[in-house]
Phi, psi and omega in degrees: 000131181293153179288138177289162177301317179301312180297322179296319179293313181294337178292344179275354179291150177058052177293158178296148178290160181259131179279144177211157177259129175239119179306129181096335180246340183080214181281126175233169181235140178243134178275154171277121184292145176268169176302316180299320180291323176297317179296323177296320178295318178296321177295319177303319183292340180274350180282167181235171176066216184299325180297322178293324179297330181274357184300317180294319179298316179295326178298316178294320179302323183292328186258335183276113186229166171282171182301333179273010177076012175274151181299139167282313175233126183278124182294344180263002180251114186305319180297320177296318178298319178297321177300315180295322178297340181268358182282154178298131183305316185297328178285318179296316180299314180298318179295315181295323178299317179291320179296318179295319178298315179302321183267003178070027180263127179075013179264130181289139177292155179297144178279138183263000000 
């Protein structure tokens, strides 16, 4: 029996993470963000004060995963977010640029 459209769409959930090289960190893995995770990031950006300062750290926590797709740093654990906030900016920036490229965030559409 052929797969239904719904089953075919749902089969794309939880793709394997993508490996990338980050100078200073070596091989890291980036998860493909879900709709829910994108909405959480957008919500983070609307917060103010200290919570807004942690938005970038939580964004990295959401995408930086182990090879088995488990979090390296959990975005919902304050201590993990604090660890990310203590990392060198140039490494976090390089990782986020690669993660964003992997997820199609901030990438210009092809010109027609």
